[in-house]
N, C-alpha and C positions, 0 to 999 in steps of 0.2 A: 551457148558458151559455157564452159566449165570454169566457174570462179570458185572463190572460197565458200560460197554458199551453194555450190552444186556438187561437192564431193562428199561421199559418205565417209564414215569414220575409219574405214580401212584403205582410203585412198583409191577406191575403184570407180570413182566418179558416179555416173548414173547407172552402172551395171547392177543387176540384181545381186544381192549378197546371199551366199549359201546359208542354210539354217545353222549349221555348225560353225562356231567361231565367228559369229557376226557381232557387230557392235552397234549397228544402226539398222532400222528397217529399210527395205528397198524402196526406191521411188515408186509412189502409187501409179497405177496405170490410168486412173481417172483423177480429174482435178478434185481436190478435197473441198468440202464446204467451207466457205469463208464468211466472216461477218459482213454486214452490208457496207458498201462503199460510202465514204464520207461525202458530204455535199461539196461540190467543186469550189464554191466561194469560201466555205469554211477551210478547206484544205489550202487554198491559195493565201487566205488570211494568216493561217498558221505558218505557212512557209515563209511569208514575207515579214513576219513579226520581228521586231528588233531583239537581238540577243547579245547585249554588250558584254565585253570582258569585264569580269567583276571579281569580288573576293571569293575564296574557296567556299563551296557549300551553298552559295546563293543561287536560287532558282532563276536562271537567266532569261526565260521566256517572258518578254514584255517588262523586264526589270527596269526600274528607274533608280539611278544611283542616288544615294543620300550623302550628306557631308560626313566626313570622318569624325568630326567632333560635334557634339550636340550644341546648337546655338542657345545662348542664354535667353530664357523666356520669362517675361514678367508675369507674375501671378495674375489670374483673371480678375480677381477682386480689386487688386491694386490698379490694374490697367483700366477697368471701367470707371472706378472712382476718379482716377487721374483725368480721364477723358471728360467726365462730367464737370469736374472742377475747372478744367481749361475752358469748357463751354461757358460756365458761369462767369469766369473772369472776362472772356471776350464780350459777353453780353453786358457786363458791368462797364467795361471800357466804352463800348458803343453808346450806352445810355448816358454816361458822363459827357461824352462828346456832344450828343444831341441836345443835352440840357445846358450846355455852355459852361460846365464846370472847368473845362480845360481851356477856356477862352476861345480865341479865333485863330490861334497859331496853326492849327491843323488845316485851315483854309488857305494858308500862305502859298503852297504849291499851286493851288487853283488860280490864285490871283496872278502868280508869276508866269504861268504857262499859257493862260487863256488871254488873248488880246482884248484890250478894252473895247475895241469895235464890236467884238462878238458879245461881250457881256453888256454893253451899253446900247444894244440894238433896241428897236422899238417893239420887238416881239417878246412878250412875257413867257410865251410857251417855249421859245428857244432858250431863254435864260433858265427856265425851270428844268428843261431837259439836260442842259449843261451841268447845272448844279446837282441834279439827282444822279447823273452819270458819275460825277466825281465822288459823291457819297457812296455809290455802289462800289467804286474802286477801293475806297478806304475800308468799307465793310469786308470786301473780299480779302484785302491785305490782312485785316485783323483775323479773319477766319483761317487764313493760311498759317499765320504765326501760332495761334492757339491750337490749331489742328496738329501742327508739328510737335508743339509742347505736350499736347494730350495724347499723341500717338493714335489719332483717329484712323489712320491707314491700317495699323495693326489690329485695331478693334474690328474694322471691316473684314479683314482677312480671316480673323479667328472666330468671329461670332456671327457675322451677317452673311458673308458670301457662302459658307457651307450650308446655310439654311435656305438659300434661294434655289429654285428649281434649276437643275442643270440642263443645259441645252444638249440635245442628242449629239454624239460625237460625229464629227465630219468624216466622210469617207476619205481615206487616204488615197491620193492619186497613185496610179500604177507606176512603179519605178521604170526607168529606162531599160530597154532590152539588155543592154550590156551589164546592168546591175540587178536585173530581176532573176532570182534563183529559179523561178518557174520556167525560164527560157533556157536554162542550162548553158550559160555563157562559156563555161570552161570547156564544154564539148565543142562549141562553135569555134572557139579560139584554136582548138587542136585540129580542126578540119573535119569534125564529125557533125556537120550541120544537119544532115538528114536525120541522124539519130536524135539530135537535140530537138528538131522540129517534131518528130514523132512523140517524144516524151512530153514536150510542152503542150501538144494537142491533147494528149491523154490527161494531163493535169487540168487543163481548162475544161475538159469534158467530164471531170469527176471520176475518172477511171484509175486514178493513182491514189495511194494511201501513204502514210508516213513510213511504213516498213519498206514499201517499194522504193521510195526515194532514198532511204538509207542504204538499202541493198545495192541499188544501181550505183550510188556514190562510192560504195566500197569496191564494187567491180571496176569502176573507173580508176580508183587508186591503184588497183592491180595493173591496169594498162599503163598508168604513168610510171610505175616502178619497173616495167618491163616484163612482168610475169605473163601477161597476155598481150596479144596483138590488137592493134586498133581495128583491123578488119574483122576479127572474130567478135569483138565487142559490138561493133556497128551492125554486123549481121544479126546478132542475137537481139539487139534492140529493135531493129527494123522488122524482125519476124514476130517477136512476142510483145513489143511495147513495154509497158510498165510491169509485165509479168516476166521479163527477161531475168536471167541469172538466178533462178529460183533456188531456194534451199532444197536439199535432198528430199525432204519430206513433202515438198510441193506446197507447203503452207505459206500463205502471205500475211497471216496475222494470227494472233492467239484467239481461242474460242471466246474468252471473256477477259476484260480488263477491270481491275478494281482500283488501281492507282492512276495518277496522272503522269504521263510520260511525254518527254520531248526528245525524240530520236535525233533531231537535228543538232541539239546540244549534247545528246547522250545522257540525259538526266532523268531521274524519277523523283517525283516530289513526295517527301516523307512527312511534311508538316509545315508549320510556320514558326519562325523565330519570335519568341515572345517579346512584347514591348515592355521590357523590364530593365530597370536601371543597371542590373548586373551584366547585361549584354552590351557590347559595343554599339554605339549609336548607328553606325552604318549597317548593322545587321537587323536592327529592330523592325519588326513587321514584315520582313522579307520572307519569301518561301525558302524552304530547305530542300536543296536538290543534290543528289549524289549520283556519281557516274564512275566509269572505270578509272578516271584520273585520280579519284579518291579511294575507291575500293582496291586499287593497286597497292596501297599501303596496308591493306587488311583492316577489318573492323571487328572490334570486340564489344558486345552489348551484354550488360549485366543487369538483371532485374528479377525480382521474385515471380512466382507463377501468377498469372493474371495481370502482369504489368504491361502486356502488349508486345512482347518481343516477337512472337510469331506473326500476329495479325498486322502490326503497324511497321515492322522492320523487315522480317525475313520474307514474308509473302510479297510485298512490293518490290524488294530487291530481286527476288527470284523471277518475278514477272518481267522486270526490266531486262535482266540478263537473258531471258528467253527471247525477248524481242530483239536484243542485240545479236543473238545467235541466228535468228531468222534473217537478219540483215547481213550475216556473214562476218560479224565483228567479234564474236565471243563464243566461248565454249563454257558451259555451266553444268555443274554437278550439285544437285540439291539432296542433302541427306537429312532424314528426320524420321520420327516415329510414324508408323502407319496411321492414317487418319488425322495427321497433325494440321491439315489445311494448308499444304504447300502448293496448291494449284491442282487443277484437274489433270487427269492422265493424258487428255488430248493435247495439253500444252507442252508435252515432252515427246521426244523421239524414242527414248528408252525408259521404261519403268521397271526397276528391279524390285520385286516384292519378296524379300527373303523370308522364308517360312510359309509363304502362300503357295499351295500347289498349283494355283491358276496362273502364276507368274510366267510370262513368256520368256523373260530374260534371266540369266544367272549372273553371278559375280565371279570374276576371275580371281581366285585366291592369290595368285602369284603376279598379278598386275600385267600380264601379257608379255613378260620378259622370258627370254630363253637362257639367261645367265644365272647359274645356280647361286653365285655369291650375291648378286643383286636381289634375287628372290628371297634368299635367306635373310638379308638385312631388313627388307620390308616386312617379312613375316615375323621376324623377331620383335620388331618395333610394335606390331599389332598384338602379339601374344603376351609379352612381358615388359612392354615399354613403361607401363605404370609402376613396375617394380624396380626400375633402374634408379640408381642414385643420380642426383643432379650433376655430379662431377663425372668426368670422362672415365671410362673403365668400369661401368656398372654392369648389371646383368645383361644388357642388350648386346654388348660385344661378345660375351661368352655364349649367349644364346645364338647369335649369328654364326659363330664357329660350329656349334653343335648341329644346327640346321644345314649348314653348307656341307658338313661331313656326310649327311644323308641324302640331301637333294642332288648333289653332283653325281654320286654313284647310281642313284635310282634313275635319273634322266639318261645317263649313259647306257643303261641296260634296257630301259623301256621306251626311250624316246619321248618321254613326257615326265611331268612332275607327279608325285604321289597324290592320290585323293586324300580326303580327311581321314577315313578309316585306316588307310595304308600308312599315312604319316604317324598316326597315333601308335600303331603297332611298332613301327621302327623306333619311335622315341621311347616306348616301353621296353625295347630290347627283346621283342618276341623272337624266339629261336627260329621258327619256320621262315618268316620273311627275311630275317638277317642272313640265314643260310642260303636262301634262294638268291638274294642280292649278291652274296659273295661268289656263288657259283657262276652267276652271269658275268661278273667282272673277270673271274679267272678264265672263263671260256673266251672272252673277248680280248684278254691280255692287257687289261687296264691296270698296270702296276701302280701308277700314281694314285688312282682312285681306291685301289685296294689298301694303300697305306692310310688313306683318309678313313676308310671303314675300320681298319685295325685300331686307329687312334680312338675312334668313337667307342669301340668295344672295350678298350682299356679304361676309358673314363667312366663307363657304366658302373654304378654302385659306389663310386669313389666319393669321399666327402667333397662337397662343393659342386657336384655335378648338377647341372640345371636341366638335364634331360627329363627328370621326373616332373619338374614344374612345367616344362613345355608340354609334356604329355597331358597333364591335368588341364592346361588351358585349351589344348586342341580338343579335349574331350567335351568342352562346352559346345563345340560345333558338330561333334559326332553324336547328334541327337536325332530321334525319328522325325522331328519337325523339319530338320534340314537335310533329310535323306536325299532329296533330289537336287541339292544345290552343291556348288563348289566342285562340279564335275570336271575332270581333266581328261576324260576319254573321248571327247568330241561328240557326245550325245546330247549336249545342251547348247544354248546360245549365250555364252558368257560375255558380259560386258567388261572391257578392259580400259583402264584410264590412259592407255596409249593412244586412244582416240581423240585426245585433246588437241591434236594437230588440226582438227576439223570442227566446224561450228555445231557441235552436238549438244542436245538438251537432254539431261539425264536426271531422273529422280530415283533415289534409292530409299525404299521403305524398310526401316529396321524393326525387327520384332521386339516388343516391349514386355508383354505379359508373360511372365515366367522365364524370360530370357534376357534379363537386364544386363547381366555380365557379358553375355554373348554380343549384345547390341553395342556395348561400349567397346568391346574388342574389335568388332567390325568397323565401328566409326574410326578407331585408331588405324585400322588397316586402310580405309579409304583415304584418310589424311596422309598416311605415309606413302601410299601409291601416288597420290596427287603431287606431293612435293617432289617425289622422285621423277615423275613423268614430265612435269613442266620444265625441269632442269635440262632435259635432253630433247626438247621439241625442236623441230626444224623451222617451223613458222612461228616466230614469236610476235608477229604483228597481230595475232589473234589473242585477245584478252581471255585468260582462263581464270575461272573463279569457282571455288568450292564454298557452298553455303551449308553450314553445319548447324542445324537447329538442335540445341542442347548438347554442349560439348563436355558434359560431365564425364570425368575419367579419361578424357582424350588428350589433355595437355601433359606432355612428357618433355624431358630435356631435348630429345631429338626433334620433337614436334616444334618446339620453340625455335630451334636452330633452322628447321626447314621453313618456318614462316618468315624468318629474317631474310632468307634467300629468295623469296618469291618476287620481291619488287623488281629485281634485275631481270627476271624472266617474264615480265608483263603478266603477272598473275597475282591473285590475292585470295584471302580467306575471310569469310564472314562467320564469326563464331559467337554463339550465345551461351550464357551461363545463368543459372539461377542465383548463384552466389560465388564469390571468389574462394570460399571455403572448399569448393570442388576442385581447386587447383592446389597442389602442394605448396606450402608456405615459401620454400626457396625459389619457386618458379613464378610467383605472382608478379614480382618486379620485372623479371625478364619478359614475361608475357605482355605486360602493359607497355614495356619498352619496344617490343617487337611489332606491335600493332600501331599504325599511324592514326587510326580513328578509334576513339574510345567513347562509349556511351554508357551512362549510368541512368537507369530508369527509376521511376518513382517507386518508393518502398524499399530502397536500399538500406542495408543495415549499417550502423555507424562504423563498424570495423571494416566493412567493405568500402565505405566512404573515405576512411582514412587512407587506404591504398590509392584511391583516385586522387584525393587531395595532395598526396605526396608527388604523384607523377605529373599533376598539373602545375605544381609549384606555386610560387608567390609572385606578386606584382606590386609595384610602387603606386600608391594612391595618395590623394590629397585629403588629409583628415582635418576637420574643423572642430575645435573645442570652443564651446560657447559658455561663458561664465556670466551670470547675472549678479551684480553687486548692488545692494540696497543703497539708495541715496538718502543721506541725512541732511534735512533742511536746517540751516543755521539762523535764518531770519524769521520773524513772525509771519511775514507775507508768504514766505516759502512753506512754512508749516501749514498755513491755511490752505495753500494750493495743493499740497500733498494730501491733506485730509480730504479735500474735495475729490481729488483723483482716486483716493482709496475707496471712497463711497461709491464712485461711478464704476470703477473697474473691479473692485473687490480685491485688488492686489496693491501691495506697497510699491511705490515708485522705485524702479531699478535702472541701472546702467548696464548695458550688455557689452561684454568684451569678447572678441572673436580671435582665436589663435589658429593660424593655418600652418600645417607642417606636413612633410612627406613621411609616410610610414609604409612598411612592407607588410602585406597581408596576403593570406591564402586566397587564391582566385575563388575557390569553393571549399569551404571547410567540411569536415566530416559530418558535423551537426546539420549544416545546411543541406547537404546531399541526402541525409537520412530523413529530415523533417521539413525541409523547405521546398521540395519539388512536388508540385501538385499532381494529382492523378491524371494519367494520360500525357504527362510531360516527361522529358528526359533532358539530361545535361550531356552535351556532345562536343567533343573537340575533334578537329579534322587536320589531316596532313595530306597534301597531294604528292604525287610521284615526282613533281618538280621541286619539292621542298617547301612549298608555301604552307603556312600554318593559319588555322583559325582557332582562337581561344575558346575555352569552354562556353557553350551557348545553351541557354535555357530554351527548349523547343517544345511547342505544342504539337504532339504527334497526331492530333485529331483535326488539325486545321489544314 
């Protein structure tokens, strides 16, 4: 069966892809090596584990909900002293009763309830048993009363029970077949009992893994939506079992996993929410799990070098998205410096190593489009987007016009867009290429395109012409290190972001040493192509995500507007920065507003913390002002008592006054973000695509 996980990036299903103009490798003829299969009992336990609906960002696997508000808890010292005092009071009362200090009134119920014939019998043993039994009841009543007063039950729960040896957990009984996810009840209800039985048997035999379950579930959703027939799905499952509906690469898992993943809930665990008073009580101690429902609002992570952006945030998220792609749920493009640790090459379908002669794939400079105006807009954003003014009408619009005046005529004459050297010559106004282009247009009778070329020639050399700036930026790519890249003649295998209609896994390695400006320009190019491609996708049920490690120089006015539009296209961006100083001051607020998930890692500067503090806003809290007032004794006895108390405690007797009031305070101040976040931690706020919010949470990224 050809499902979302069985089509290659050009929509040719399982057919081999030609070397030229391919975007994904062809399906292998032999089954690839896969990691060992999980134990069947472990897989079934994972599959049947509870995953309750909970707050945004909470790791749902095995989660136990906590109260919204923190229960008032008595301090341990006060609790133990109160329990001891209650015991002493009970012992004193019992002693006084036994020694007759309270008289015999406590024996009155015994005399009233027990018949005289019972008490007056000839058996001393019987009378003794009756009397002792009554005393036992009185002692038990005293214990119950003082136990409640001394909160013995709470002492047991807090101090005794946790120290006792816990019994091994009982095996949970298997759920009923109609409720057991391992039995695939949704397939049985739809009449695909044979397919359900085959999948259930492979799950019990240990032949199924989490990616298989997620992939087949995705294919079943395609059946329910009418994209595929039930007969085709059933035939594929009966033939291949848990290996049905494979990803085009033929892979069923990643070569390695470093993070914890729960594909049933679609989450990856990034850490643990700290048990800190600044976190809401319902979040304290819970795992932090992110999935497409949160990444669909985009994530911005800011922290200095060494704070853990790549290792604890980018790598787990990229790994999770690659698993989603294998399950046919997502398309992911990961962009970073070569050797940044974004995952092994075997974990991706396409690895573009710009500047590396050994790279198998190339990058399409024009994003796979055939429209000159669209190509010009995207390329202008990459070349001079960082020079544009924050308001509309900056250099990007003029640069788009200049590029369109050249790209359109060139494509009309040559049937393709110009290569980097050819584009540089045209922008420089070289006489030979311009004359050849004019002759080609005249021979073909393209009058409208001739007018475009005439306009470009009139603008050359005029004040305000951006052609020279564009030529200088293109020159950064016209270097010997990039000689074999950005080919437009069909001699290479360029990757195009038009492939985001399919579950493709892509890693793009940017050159850093000696080509920092070119790397930033290429990062802007990928971001611009991504935002333009997701807007015109045919299948928006596939989540598309761009993971951009180190977005220095990438944030432009058009980039911010593009990020704002991603949520409606079921897409998102993960962007990391060393500091917000890498973003122009007028764009910092709009960038923080455009991203629904914001993360400030340890080591943030106070001025960066100020921007986060402003976007996270303030909240109303209950503030308590405690005032100690010295007590002045007026009587001789009082003065003596105060003197004795001063000798014992070393302090003068005081009376404490507590004032409670509602005040508005920043959720996290700039100073707290700069100096109060421990190493390996981060403060993270979340927003889901449904609009649910999570306040800023202190998270341990190592837990």
